[in-house]
Backbone as CSV, one residue per row, in Angstrom:
resi,resn,N_x,N_y,N_z,CA_x,CA_y,CA_z,C_x,C_y,C_z
1,MET,-17.541,100.812,198.417,-17.830,100.335,199.512,-19.067,99.584,199.520
2,ARG,-19.795,99.888,198.269,-21.269,99.601,198.299,-20.981,98.300,197.531
3,ALA,-20.058,97.980,196.621,-19.701,96.465,195.853,-19.298,95.795,197.178
4,LEU,-18.762,95.895,198.202,-18.068,95.275,199.263,-19.459,94.899,200.122
5,SER,-20.363,96.170,200.304,-21.544,95.524,200.994,-22.422,94.354,200.217
6,LEU,-22.314,94.649,198.923,-23.202,93.750,198.085,-22.516,92.052,198.261
7,VAL,-21.260,92.266,198.271,-20.608,90.875,198.214,-20.777,90.252,199.797
8,ILE,-20.607,90.917,200.664,-21.118,90.452,202.073,-22.508,89.891,202.285
9,ILE,-23.441,90.894,201.182,-24.970,90.181,201.790,-25.031,89.079,200.722
10,GLY,-24.450,88.609,199.673,-24.269,87.768,198.671,-23.525,86.422,199.410
11,LEU,-22.701,86.949,200.149,-22.012,85.629,201.085,-22.817,85.192,202.068
12,ALA,-23.498,85.795,202.647,-24.455,85.559,203.746,-25.756,84.808,203.315
13,MET,-26.080,85.176,202.332,-27.449,84.285,201.747,-27.317,82.857,201.475
14,PRO,-28.257,82.195,201.894,-28.237,80.694,201.906,-27.873,80.103,200.233
15,VAL,-27.471,79.403,200.031,-27.191,78.886,198.772,-28.169,77.637,198.570
16,ALA,-29.053,77.666,197.573,-29.838,76.466,197.475,-29.258,75.487,197.070
17,ALA,-29.418,74.104,197.888,-28.755,73.141,197.297,-29.349,72.534,196.157
18,PRO,-28.722,71.745,195.235,-29.346,70.960,194.222,-29.970,70.000,194.553
19,ALA,-31.363,69.844,193.638,-32.158,68.811,194.070,-32.596,68.129,192.885
20,THR,-33.325,66.890,193.045,-33.598,66.105,191.567,-34.871,66.093,191.705
21,THR,-35.589,66.200,190.550,-36.779,65.953,190.047,-36.985,64.850,189.399
22,LEU,-37.574,63.811,189.729,-37.874,62.477,188.855,-39.217,62.583,188.376
23,GLN,-39.361,62.042,187.097,-40.563,61.647,186.304,-40.782,60.231,186.499
24,ARG,-42.037,60.446,187.435,-42.547,58.726,187.707,-42.638,58.163,186.296
25,LEU,-42.185,57.010,186.399,-42.231,55.991,185.213,-43.053,54.357,185.586
26,THR,-43.930,54.299,184.891,-44.833,52.910,185.247,-43.607,51.767,184.887
27,MET,-44.018,50.699,185.418,-42.990,49.693,185.332,-42.986,49.206,183.583
28,ASP,-44.479,49.164,182.923,-44.279,49.273,181.689,-43.456,50.044,180.718
29,GLU,-43.723,51.337,180.953,-42.751,52.789,180.566,-40.986,52.013,180.555
30,MET,-40.785,51.780,181.722,-39.325,51.356,182.173,-38.911,50.285,181.190
31,ILE,-39.858,49.020,180.925,-39.652,48.145,180.171,-39.378,48.748,178.816
32,GLN,-40.310,49.516,178.235,-40.142,50.191,176.849,-39.161,50.767,176.525
33,LYS,-38.939,51.660,177.684,-37.936,52.646,177.354,-36.241,52.454,177.550
34,SER,-36.411,51.385,178.089,-34.738,50.742,178.798,-34.180,50.198,177.232
35,THR,-32.857,50.336,176.986,-32.307,49.495,176.288,-31.757,48.032,176.494
36,SER,-32.178,47.934,177.676,-31.238,46.709,178.214,-31.920,46.347,179.751
37,ILE,-32.358,45.057,179.977,-32.865,44.738,181.062,-32.515,43.550,181.919
38,VAL,-31.665,43.643,182.920,-30.924,42.361,183.120,-30.893,42.128,184.738
39,ARG,-30.700,40.712,184.951,-30.462,40.751,186.628,-28.986,40.399,186.637
40,ALA,-28.345,41.078,187.692,-26.819,40.812,187.685,-26.517,41.123,189.078
41,LYS,-25.297,40.807,189.297,-24.606,40.802,190.544,-23.312,41.804,190.379
42,VAL,-23.495,42.638,191.205,-22.220,43.541,191.186,-20.858,43.146,191.734
43,LEU,-19.819,43.151,190.961,-18.391,42.558,191.140,-17.608,43.611,191.891
44,GLY,-17.642,44.987,191.385,-16.898,46.021,191.850,-17.090,47.453,191.308
45,SER,-16.554,48.404,192.161,-16.740,49.938,191.564,-15.663,50.665,191.816
46,HIS,-15.604,51.944,191.101,-14.473,52.888,190.786,-15.234,54.383,190.848
47,GLY,-14.886,55.314,191.326,-15.288,56.627,190.770,-14.196,57.163,189.902
48,ALA,-14.925,57.864,188.921,-14.054,58.496,187.431,-15.004,59.953,187.420
49,TRP,-13.888,60.586,186.695,-14.714,61.863,186.276,-15.168,61.505,184.759
50,ARG,-16.195,62.091,184.262,-16.435,62.271,182.979,-16.983,63.402,182.759
51,GLY,-16.240,64.574,182.101,-16.555,65.984,181.686,-16.424,66.625,183.165
52,PRO,-17.186,67.416,183.434,-17.196,68.034,184.979,-17.873,67.482,186.045
53,ASP,-18.399,65.996,185.784,-18.949,65.285,186.957,-18.203,64.027,187.456
54,ILE,-18.681,63.504,188.506,-18.273,62.429,188.838,-18.962,61.243,188.977
55,TYR,-18.560,59.944,188.477,-19.710,59.238,188.260,-19.042,57.786,189.124
56,THR,-19.834,57.033,189.434,-19.194,55.849,190.000,-19.647,54.683,189.093
57,TRP,-18.577,53.691,188.716,-19.032,53.012,187.879,-18.933,51.633,188.229
58,TYR,-20.035,50.831,187.767,-20.055,49.451,188.467,-19.856,48.433,187.437
59,GLU,-19.197,47.499,188.050,-18.997,46.422,187.116,-19.930,45.195,187.400
60,LEU,-20.835,44.815,186.608,-21.607,43.695,186.849,-21.578,42.633,185.990
61,GLU,-21.730,41.354,186.788,-22.003,39.909,186.114,-23.390,39.982,185.491
62,VAL,-23.606,39.928,184.370,-24.894,39.727,183.977,-25.559,37.882,184.083
63,LEU,-26.554,37.966,185.017,-27.144,36.429,185.254,-27.995,36.076,184.232
64,GLU,-28.732,36.892,183.924,-30.333,37.128,183.229,-30.164,38.045,182.408
65,GLY,-30.515,38.216,181.060,-30.869,39.280,180.285,-32.201,39.154,179.687
66,TRP,-32.938,39.966,179.702,-34.318,39.985,179.064,-34.472,40.887,177.741
67,LYS,-33.604,42.198,177.765,-33.784,43.073,176.509,-32.407,43.318,176.327
68,SER,-31.758,43.204,175.152,-30.569,43.240,174.796,-29.387,43.165,175.845
69,GLY,-29.294,41.963,176.560,-28.260,41.649,177.412,-27.725,40.853,177.164
70,GLY,-27.078,40.826,175.893,-26.247,39.593,175.525,-24.891,39.350,176.127
71,THR,-24.319,40.180,176.850,-23.039,39.945,177.327,-22.833,39.621,178.715
72,SER,-21.808,39.201,178.997,-21.663,38.335,180.440,-21.132,39.383,181.642
73,LYS,-20.504,40.625,181.108,-20.318,41.576,181.974,-20.681,43.014,181.256
74,ILE,-21.059,43.724,182.084,-21.359,45.240,181.449,-20.818,46.100,182.805
75,GLU,-20.964,47.542,182.225,-20.327,48.454,183.221,-21.575,49.597,183.158
76,VAL,-21.937,49.864,184.393,-22.996,51.009,184.752,-22.386,52.272,185.605
77,ALA,-22.878,53.225,184.735,-22.428,54.791,185.241,-23.667,55.274,186.286
78,ILE,-23.376,55.640,187.259,-24.419,56.343,188.270,-23.723,57.519,188.741
79,PRO,-24.427,58.868,188.442,-23.970,60.040,188.603,-23.687,60.092,190.119
80,GLY,-22.441,60.835,190.419,-22.230,60.954,192.027,-21.120,59.858,192.198
81,GLY,-20.226,60.109,193.379,-19.087,59.239,193.708,-18.066,60.041,194.358
82,VAL,-16.982,59.305,194.290,-15.555,59.891,194.919,-14.236,59.195,193.937
83,GLU,-13.686,60.454,193.741,-12.548,60.365,192.910,-11.451,61.350,193.420
84,LYS,-10.381,60.856,193.844,-9.636,61.559,194.216,-9.740,62.170,195.310
85,GLY,-10.431,61.909,196.193,-10.853,62.396,197.439,-11.923,63.401,197.518
86,LEU,-12.369,63.777,196.185,-13.524,64.871,196.191,-14.787,64.031,195.956
87,ARG,-15.712,64.260,196.806,-16.915,63.677,196.853,-17.954,64.311,196.129
88,GLN,-18.856,63.738,195.194,-20.059,64.369,194.597,-21.198,63.669,194.642
89,VAL,-21.922,64.439,195.323,-23.335,63.742,195.432,-24.513,63.948,194.549
90,VAL,-25.395,63.253,194.134,-26.494,63.643,193.150,-27.885,63.111,194.056
91,ALA,-28.706,64.128,194.175,-30.006,63.515,194.742,-30.682,62.512,193.977
92,GLY,-31.039,61.318,194.483,-31.723,60.194,193.563,-31.148,59.592,193.274
93,ALA,-29.806,59.488,193.034,-29.226,58.483,192.367,-28.748,57.448,193.353
94,PRO,-28.987,56.196,192.626,-28.926,54.852,193.747,-27.417,54.617,194.044
95,SER,-27.506,53.800,194.930,-25.963,53.099,195.284,-26.027,51.638,195.371
96,LEU,-25.318,50.908,194.324,-25.168,49.710,194.555,-24.129,49.482,195.508
97,THR,-24.530,47.926,195.906,-23.597,47.148,196.910,-22.994,45.955,196.397
98,VAL,-21.734,45.810,196.474,-20.746,44.599,195.807,-21.158,43.388,196.299
99,GLY,-21.372,42.460,195.752,-22.130,41.228,195.773,-23.426,41.066,195.744
100,GLN,-24.306,41.979,195.635,-25.579,42.395,195.922,-25.927,41.838,194.208
101,GLU,-27.071,41.489,194.271,-27.710,40.982,193.014,-29.140,41.980,192.759
102,TYR,-29.215,42.411,191.481,-30.257,43.432,191.524,-30.907,43.271,190.098
103,VAL,-32.257,43.791,189.459,-32.810,43.584,188.287,-32.336,45.116,187.780
104,ILE,-31.761,45.531,186.727,-31.830,46.770,186.557,-32.198,47.483,185.296
105,PHE,-33.027,48.300,184.970,-33.644,48.530,184.062,-32.449,49.693,183.194
106,LEU,-31.705,49.242,182.086,-30.774,50.368,181.479,-30.889,51.045,180.396
107,TRP,-30.294,52.147,180.638,-30.593,53.066,179.140,-29.131,53.539,178.954
108,THR,-28.609,53.162,177.508,-27.513,53.691,176.795,-27.812,55.014,176.375
109,SER,-27.030,55.951,176.129,-26.938,57.111,175.530,-26.180,56.754,174.263
110,ARG,-26.472,57.841,173.428,-25.707,58.137,172.083,-24.361,57.947,172.157
111,SER,-23.851,58.386,173.267,-22.294,58.619,173.794,-21.827,57.189,174.148
112,GLY,-22.759,56.569,174.496,-22.414,55.214,174.955,-22.268,54.883,176.492
113,LEU,-22.727,55.626,177.087,-22.841,56.071,178.958,-24.033,55.400,179.045
114,THR,-24.181,54.127,180.006,-24.785,53.113,180.113,-25.560,53.566,181.860
115,GLN,-26.556,53.707,182.105,-27.100,54.263,183.495,-28.359,53.921,183.667
116,VAL,-28.643,53.536,185.006,-30.183,52.944,185.341,-31.385,54.093,185.075
117,ILE,-32.446,53.632,184.423,-33.355,54.444,183.931,-33.818,55.041,184.935
118,GLY,-34.508,56.349,184.895,-35.264,56.747,185.950,-34.355,56.879,187.527
119,LEU,-33.101,56.959,187.163,-32.147,56.993,188.554,-32.699,55.802,189.296
120,SER,-33.209,55.925,190.642,-33.346,54.794,191.623,-34.672,54.014,191.198
121,GLN,-35.513,54.615,190.329,-36.465,53.658,190.012,-36.232,52.380,189.038
122,GLY,-35.203,52.683,188.384,-34.928,51.628,187.436,-33.952,50.502,188.244
123,LEU,-33.692,50.302,189.500,-33.125,49.500,190.386,-33.714,48.900,191.236
124,LEU,-33.902,47.331,191.107,-34.849,46.627,191.955,-33.723,45.384,192.855
125,SER,-33.973,45.547,194.062,-33.158,44.340,194.616,-33.659,43.363,194.729
126,VAL,-32.749,41.968,194.537,-33.414,40.887,194.607,-33.037,40.279,196.086
127,LYS,-34.042,39.692,196.686,-34.069,38.697,197.686,-34.673,37.753,197.734
128,GLN,-34.041,36.797,198.336,-34.535,35.276,198.132,-35.533,34.958,199.293
129,THR,-36.623,34.271,199.398,-37.728,34.372,200.428,-37.057,32.875,201.056
130,GLU,-37.818,32.424,202.279,-37.135,31.104,202.888,-37.673,30.198,201.655
131,SER,-38.631,30.160,200.918,-38.951,28.810,200.172,-38.250,28.777,198.877
132,GLY,-37.462,30.072,198.685,-36.323,29.975,197.515,-36.683,30.795,196.434
133,ASP,-37.995,31.542,196.541,-38.496,32.585,195.125,-37.690,33.849,195.589
134,ALA,-37.647,34.235,194.244,-36.889,35.417,194.112,-37.875,36.696,194.098
135,VAL,-37.640,37.688,195.202,-38.869,38.551,195.153,-38.045,40.020,194.762
136,LEU,-38.557,40.818,193.988,-37.948,42.103,193.951,-38.360,43.276,194.665
137,ILE,-37.531,44.101,195.250,-37.944,45.262,196.304,-37.159,46.707,195.679
138,ARG,-38.166,47.443,195.646,-37.421,48.708,195.445,-38.305,49.663,196.384
139,PRO,-37.583,50.419,197.244,-37.860,51.208,198.101,-38.769,52.545,197.350
140,ALA,-39.683,53.177,198.100,-40.603,54.290,197.471,-39.302,55.597,197.498
141,ALA,-39.208,56.200,196.416,-38.006,57.347,196.103,-38.895,58.810,197.042
142,SER,-37.670,59.011,197.685,-37.911,60.081,198.449,-37.854,61.521,197.632
143,ASP,-37.034,61.700,196.540,-36.958,62.796,195.981,-38.458,63.224,195.600
144,LEU,-38.446,64.408,195.056,-39.597,65.201,194.345,-40.158,64.188,193.156
145,MET,-41.090,63.640,192.989,-41.827,63.322,191.752,-42.985,63.763,191.066
146,LEU,-42.665,63.833,189.881,-43.884,64.416,188.945,-44.509,63.097,187.903
147,ASP,-45.700,63.295,187.667,-46.271,62.604,186.581,-46.036,63.413,185.222
148,LYS,-46.602,62.726,184.204,-45.971,62.941,182.836,-46.670,64.382,182.602
149,ASN,-47.613,64.800,183.605,-48.427,66.198,182.955,-47.859,67.218,183.943
150,GLY,-46.886,67.072,184.674,-46.189,67.773,185.777,-46.737,67.962,187.203
151,HIS,-47.515,67.149,187.640,-48.420,67.216,188.808,-47.208,66.620,189.680
152,VAL,-47.358,66.877,190.904,-46.476,66.389,191.924,-46.948,64.898,192.325
153,VAL,-46.572,63.763,192.734,-47.174,62.659,193.004,-45.846,61.933,194.284
154,SER,-46.628,60.806,194.837,-45.986,59.942,195.426,-45.664,58.534,194.954
155,ASP,-44.148,58.503,195.265,-44.129,57.186,194.842,-44.452,55.987,196.145
156,ASN,-44.385,54.938,195.641,-44.652,53.531,196.363,-43.698,52.763,196.306
157,THR,-43.479,51.866,197.560,-42.476,50.712,197.463,-43.043,49.753,196.388
158,LEU,-42.086,49.560,195.775,-42.420,48.191,194.799,-41.978,46.795,195.473
159,MET,-43.098,45.843,195.417,-42.428,44.554,195.550,-43.126,43.247,194.620
160,MET,-42.247,42.535,193.802,-43.146,41.616,192.888,-42.423,40.486,193.032
161,GLN,-42.728,39.342,192.657,-42.058,38.104,192.419,-41.170,38.204,190.812
162,LEU,-39.648,37.642,191.221,-39.328,37.835,190.001,-39.812,37.174,188.317
163,SER,-40.681,36.089,188.715,-41.328,35.401,187.540,-42.441,36.398,187.017
164,GLU,-42.980,37.045,188.119,-44.132,37.814,187.578,-43.207,38.852,186.915
165,LEU,-42.089,39.524,187.023,-41.761,40.533,186.258,-41.213,40.046,184.684
166,ARG,-40.709,38.655,184.763,-40.555,38.014,183.573,-41.732,38.083,182.556
167,ALA,-42.649,37.619,183.340,-43.763,37.283,182.232,-44.427,38.629,181.826
168,ARG,-44.568,39.802,182.709,-44.487,41.305,182.366,-43.900,41.787,181.187
169,ILE,-42.358,41.608,181.115,-41.735,42.098,180.057,-41.782,41.258,178.999
170,GLN,-42.515,40.001,178.849,-42.700,39.059,177.656,-43.688,39.927,177.267
171,ARG,-45.084,40.196,178.233,-45.999,40.650,177.501,-45.806,42.176,177.000
172,VAL,-44.941,42.520,177.670,-45.120,44.232,177.199,-44.133,44.201,175.933
173,LEU,-43.226,43.717,175.707,-42.149,43.444,174.641,-43.103,42.504,173.407
174,GLY,-43.960,41.764,173.764,-44.601,40.886,172.771,-43.741,39.695,172.408
175,VAL,-43.118,39.685,173.191,-42.221,37.905,173.239,-42.856,36.742,173.295
176,GLY,-42.647,35.955,172.317,-43.368,34.883,172.560,-44.988,34.547,171.843
177,LYS,-45.365,35.870,170.832,-46.685,35.734,170.610,-46.550,35.418,169.296
């Protein structure tokens, strides 16, 4: 009877939902730590299992590459997605839109899995202004974010000109010196 009571109490207790804690990355850190930085257009997506986790795999057409972006098409994995009617959600994981253009800071693991660095931090939407200039936008992350010392920090919306990012990448990587 005691065992049954413990089971009932255990079932009645709320289950903590998994959450994501992000380490805040500066633009310069993303430039340095990424294995590839590309401007790309999303061509399509599909969900698939990788071990016990579902990922959404996005096929990207590379329009411009600044760091090891030598191929015309790449595949990027984002944690979470839908596969065979089962949905897995990962807090902090970005969602890409087919047909949309992005600047993406990518990181490829030793196993060959290519992902967006810093989850949503490494994904910038490309928007055209009325004058035709390309502007990059990343909304502030709503997930818990810590600095490198473990202190809670707030994220800010990022907005910058594409030309400004190009110059910054060259400066940080020492290209053209």
